N, C-alpha and C positions, 0 to 999 in steps of 0.2 A: 504493500500500500504506500509505503514511503517512496519507493521508486516510481510508482505510477504518479504520485503527486508531484515529484520533481519533474517528470516529463510533461505534465499537463498544466501545472499551475503557473509557469513562467516566472518572472522576476519575484513576484510577491511570495510564491511558494519557496523560492530559493532563499529569500531573506528569512522566512520562518524556519526552514531547515537549518540555516546557519546558526540561528539562535539556539537551536537544540543541539548543535554540535554534530549533526549527522550529515552535513552536506557532502563530504567526500564519499562516505559510504553510500548515500542515496544516489549520487551520480554514477558511481560504479555499478550499482545494482540496476539502475535504469539502462545503462549501456548493455549489461549482460542480458537483461530481459528483452531488450530490442533484438539482440542476436538470437535469443531463445525463440522469440516469436517467429523470426525468419526461418529458423530451423524447423519449427513445428509446422509452419506453413508448407514448406517443401516436403516434409515427411508425410503430411496428410494427403498431399497430391501425388505422391510417388506412384501409387497404383495406376492413376490416370496417365501419368507420363510413360510408365512401362507399357501400357496397353496401346498408347497412341503411336502414330508413325508419321514420318514425313512432315508436311507443313502443319498438320494438326498438332504434332508434338511441339514444334517450334512456337506455335501460337500459344500453347499452354505455358511454355517456359517464359515467353514474353509477358503474359498476363501475370504470372507469379512475380517476375522481376518488377513489373509496374506496381503491383500491390505492396511489395517490399520497399520499393523506392518511396511510395507515398508514406509508408510507416516511418521510414528513416527521416524523410523531410519533415514530417510533422513533429517527430520526437526531438531531433537535433535542433530544429528551428526554435523550439521553445527552450531547450537547454542552453543553447548558445555556447560560448567558450571554446576550449580546445577541441572538444568532440565535434562541434559544428564545423570547425575548420577541416577536420578529416572528411566530413561529408562534402564540403566544397571541393576538396581535392578529387574525391571520387567522381564528382560530376563532370570533370573535364579530363580525367586521366584513364579511368577504368574503361578499357576497350571492349569489355565483355557485356556491356549494358545495351539494351535495345534503345533506339532513338527516343521512344516515349519515356522510358525510365530515366534516361539522361536529362530530358527536358524537365522531368519532375524534380530531380536532384538539383538542377540548375537554379531552382527557386531559392536555394540556400545562398546563392551568390548575392542577392540584393532584395529579396522579397519575403523575408521571414517575418513572423508576427512581431510588431513593434511594441515598445513600452507605451504606456499611456501618455497623453499630452501633459497631464499634471506632473507626472514623474519627470518628464523631460524639462518642464519649466522649473521644477524644483532644483534640478542639477544646474541649470543656467544661473539661477539666483544664488545658489551656494558657491559657485565658482566665479561668477562675474559681478556679483553684488546687487543685481537687480533682476526682476523677472523679465522674460523676453519681451512682453508687450510694452514695457517701459524702456528697455534697453535699445530696442530697434524701432525703426519707423513702421515696419511691417514684419509680422512673424506668422509663418504657416505652421499650425500645430500638427498637421498631418505630415509624417516623414516622407521624403521622396526615395529613401533607401533604408533598409535595416539589415544589419549583418551580425557577425559573431560577437563583437565587443561594443558596438554603438550604432546609432542611427543618425541620419542626416536630415536636417530641416532647411527649407528655404527661408531667407529673411532679407530685408533691405535696411541698410544702415541709415542713420539720420542724415547723412549727406548723399543718399540716393544710390549707393552701391549695392548691387545684387550679390548676395553671399550664400555660401553653403556652410551650415553650422553642424558639426558632428558632435553628438552628445553621448557620453559613455553611459552604459546601463548601470544603475546603482547596484552595488553588490557583485559586479562582474569580476573584480579583482579576487574576491574570495572564491568565486566560482572557478576561475582559472587555477587558482592555487589548489583547489580541491581536485581538479582534473590532473594537475601535475603531481599532486600528492598520491594519486592512485598509481604508485610506481609499479606495483605488481601487475596491474592491468596493462599499463603502457608497455612494460617490459615484455609481457606475453605477446602483445600486438606487434611490437617491433621485432621480436624473435621469429614470429610467423612471416613478417614481411622481409626481414633481412637477417636470417639465422646466423650468418658468418660475421656479422658486423660487431663493432665495439659498442654494444648497447648503452653502457653507462655514458660514454662520450656523446652518443646521439641524444640521450635524454638531457644531458647537461646543455647541449647546444639548443635543443628545443626549449628548455626552460629559459635560457638567456634571451633567445630571440622573442618568444611569446611574451615574457614578462616585460620586455621593452615596450611592447605595444600598449601596455596599460598607462604609460605616461605620455599623454598627448603632446607635452612640450617637446619630447624627442621626435615624435611624428612631425610636428610643425617644423623643427629644424631640418629633418630629413627632406620634407617636401620643398622647403624653401631652397635647400641646396640644389635639388634637381631642377627647380624652377629657374634658378640663377644659371645653372649650367646650360640648360636648353633654351634660354631666353632668345627669342627671335628665330628659332629653328623652323624651317618651312613646313614640316608635317608633324612634329612632336610638340605637344602642349602640356604644361604642368601648371595648374592654377596656383597663384601666389597666395601666401599666408597673410592674414590680418592679425598681427600679434596682439593688438589691443583687445581682441575678442577671443583670445586663446588662453588656455590654462592647462592644468594637469588632466582635467576630465572633459575639456571642451577645446576643439580645434576648428578654426574658422578660416575659410579660403574664399577666393573669388568663385562665384557660381559658374559652373560649366554645364552646358546642355549638349545633347547630341543623341544619336541613335544607340540603342543597346545592341549587344552581340546577337541576340536572337533575330534582330531585324536585318542583319547582314544576309540572311538566307534569300531575301528578296532583291538583293543588289546584284548587279552584273558581276561576272567572273573577273572582268578587268578591274572593277572597284575592289573586289575582295583581294586580288593580287596586290594592289597598292597598299591596302590595309596591312597585309601580311609583311610586306617589305618594311613598312614603318615600324611595326612591332619588332621585327628581326633586328633592324638597325638600333632601335632603342635598347633592346636587351644586351647586344654585344658591344655597342659603343659605351653604354654605361659600365660594362664590365672592364673592357680593355683600356678605355680612355679615362673614364671618370672613377674607375676603381671602386665602384659601388654597385649594389645589386638590390633591386626591389624584390623581396622574397615572397610577396603575396600578390602576384599579378594574375589572379583568376579573371575570367572574362567579364565578371561583374564590375571590375575596376577600370574598364575602358569605355570611352564615349567616342563615337565615330561621326565624321562630318563630311565625308566625300572627298575625292581627290587624294586619298591616302592620309588625310589629316586625322590624327588620333589624340585625344586627351587622356592622360594617364592619371589615375586617382589612387589614393590610399597608400601612404608610404610609412605605415606603422612598423613594418617588418623589413628593415633595410640592413643589409650586411655590407660592411666596408672591408676591402681587401688591401693588405700591404703588398709592397713590391715583391717581397719574398714569397708570399702566397700565390701571386699571379705568375711568377716566373716559371714554375713547373708546368702550369696549365698552358702557357704559351709554348713551352718547349715541346709538350706532347703533340699539339696540333701542328707545329712547325716540322717536327721530325717525321710525323706520319703523312701529312698532306702536302708539304712543300719540298722537303729535302729527301723524303723516302728513305729514311734510316731506321729500320725496324728495331735494331738493338738499342739505338739512342732513345727511341720511343719507349721501349721497355724500361730503360734506366730512369727516364723522366717519370714514368708511372710509379716506380719505386720511390723516387725522391719526393713525389707529391704525397705518398702514403696510400695510393690506391692499390698497390700490389706489394705482397710480402717479398722481401729480397730473396728468400730461399725457395720461392715457387718452383717446383720441379716439373715445369712444363716448357716445351720449346717455344721460342719467340713467335714463330709463325702461327701457332695455335692461339697465343695471346692476342696477336694482331687480328686474327680472324674473328675472335670473340668481340673485340672492341670496335671493329671497323664499322659496324652498323650505326654507332653513335656519330660517326664522322662521314657517313655515306654521302650526304648531300653536298659536302665541301671537299671531297677528295679529288674530284675532277671538275673541270669547267663544262658548262653546258646547261641548258634550261632543264629543270627538274620540277615535277609536281609533287608536292607534299601530300600524300594520300593518307586516308585513314588506315589503310593496311600498313603503310610504313610506320606511322605513329604507333600502331599496335605492335609491330615487330620490335620497335625500340623498347616499349614498355615490357614486352615479354622477355627480351634479352636482359633488361635490367633486373628483373625478378626471376631469372633462370637459375634456380638453386641446384638444379641437377647438372649444371655445367661442370666440367672438371676444374674450371677456373674459380668457381664459387668459393671453395674453402680458403682461397688465398687472396681474394679481392676484398677491399675495404672501402668505406666511405669516410675519409678523415673528417673530423669535426668541423674544420673550417669550410668544408665544401658541402655540408648537408643541405643548406638552402639552395646551393647551386644545382644540385641534382634535382631538387624539386622543380625548379623553374625550367630546367632542360626538358624534363618529361612533359611538363605543362605546355611548354612552347611547341614541341612537336605535335602534341595532341591538338592544340589550338590551330596550328597551320594545316594539320591534316583535315580538320573539320572544315576549314576554308577551302580545301583543295587547291592551295595556293601554288602558283608556278612562277619561277624566277631562276636566274643563274645565281644560285646561292653562293657558289664558290667565288664568283667575281665580286659580289657584294661583301663577302667576308674579307677578301683581299684588300678592299678599301679600308676596312676597320682594323685588321690585324696589325699590331705595331711593328712587326718584323717584315711587313710587306708594304703597306701604305700605298696601294695602287691607285691610279687615277680613277675618276668616276666611271661607273659602268652602266648607269641608268639615268634618266632625267632627274629622278629624285636624288641620286648620288651627286649630280652636278649642282643641284640646289643646296644640298648639304655641304658640298665643298665650298661654295660661295659663303655659306653661313660660317663655316670654320675659319675661312680667311678673314671675314669681318670680325669674328670673335677674337682672333689673334691680334688684329689691329687695335681693337678696343683695349685688350690687355696691355699691349705695348704703350698705348697712349696714356693709360692710367699708371704706368710704371710698375705693372704687375711683375712678380718674379717669373711669370711665364711657365709655371709648372703645369703639367697636364693633370687632369683629374680635379678632385675636390680638396686637395691637400691645403691649398692656400685660403680656403673659405672658412669663416667662423663656424664653430660647432663641429669641425671634422673630428670623427672618432674612428679608431681602428677596431 
């Protein structure tokens, strides 16, 4: 009964459970009961599946998957926190879901049950000193998006600026602490997903990154750093922060509007290709040049405007990389894709911590296993990112029967990196995006820095040149990345 209450009662129920000291236990039980309901659902339908054949059997499986997805979405949407984030990941990574089930899970990206207008107003008053109807010229009590940690409201400042105000759910810090405190449950989940990995290190990285999201002052700094870096970019937009309306539990930025990811299905393939190119450039330019990585880039955090222009939202989970952390990653792609030195590629994997030094497997077998992750950039030529390719990448990542699996690792520094890589391939596969990914990558790779290969690349090159001129004019030290900006953290 406690678990059912945690799953159904939302924030108010969570506060009550916290007072009783049972929050961690309740959320763990709710997750286990969710899994048990799914298992019972499939067990009760096993005779029908066994008796059915062909298309009828597949239809039964799809119906079961949809009912399970509805249950997961309803349960995790009210629970929010870390467990809801896992559901968000499943909505754009799990290649085994039917389209209907994936659409259902995708509601976790921005359409979960919100907190009440009174609770949101209470948080605004506690954090900013006044209720929203006095603080702003206009305030919309209905949220435009609701997610795992907070929800977003429209407002207009007293000087007429349209803004987006993200308000943190009351009690969500305790909720996340309860999820992270379920070490046994998380350890079991991680051992199922990654049985050969350093699970304590993965848990430590998960705790550090997710806990950072609770302090919206950090998110505000992260977002402003990206907004400054991409200022004036032809297709990448990041809303600027309004510091006077931001605090530990409230973060306010310029209001951005645009189409959601689900609407792209009705756009032409040429438009979807441009969207994909922008996302690809954003991900890898942020990594290689800005040395920073937005670790929560699910499709609910994008807005689309046509012509390849994309607005990127939500920078609560950002990972910054040092030069030492990036060096082996650059070496791996350089040795495998550019210089074709398999032994050097293997050594770079060992240096990065992805491979045990004593791995008793020949190098060609290691290269064959890893090649799928680099397949789109090993050779020049236009390639279509298909759903089948994205599925192959995911299956290879979770291939625990491979001879390489006992010797492969995910170093703590790269946990977030692997998450976005899988998500990026899944996203581009869903867009069925086509481009010469190798030529685009060569523009961005620091060890190549090739000339522009597309019209978007030419516009980006002009932006980079103008950005460099501005830096020189302001007597900037001219360092690449975000190192010279205030608030830089490793």
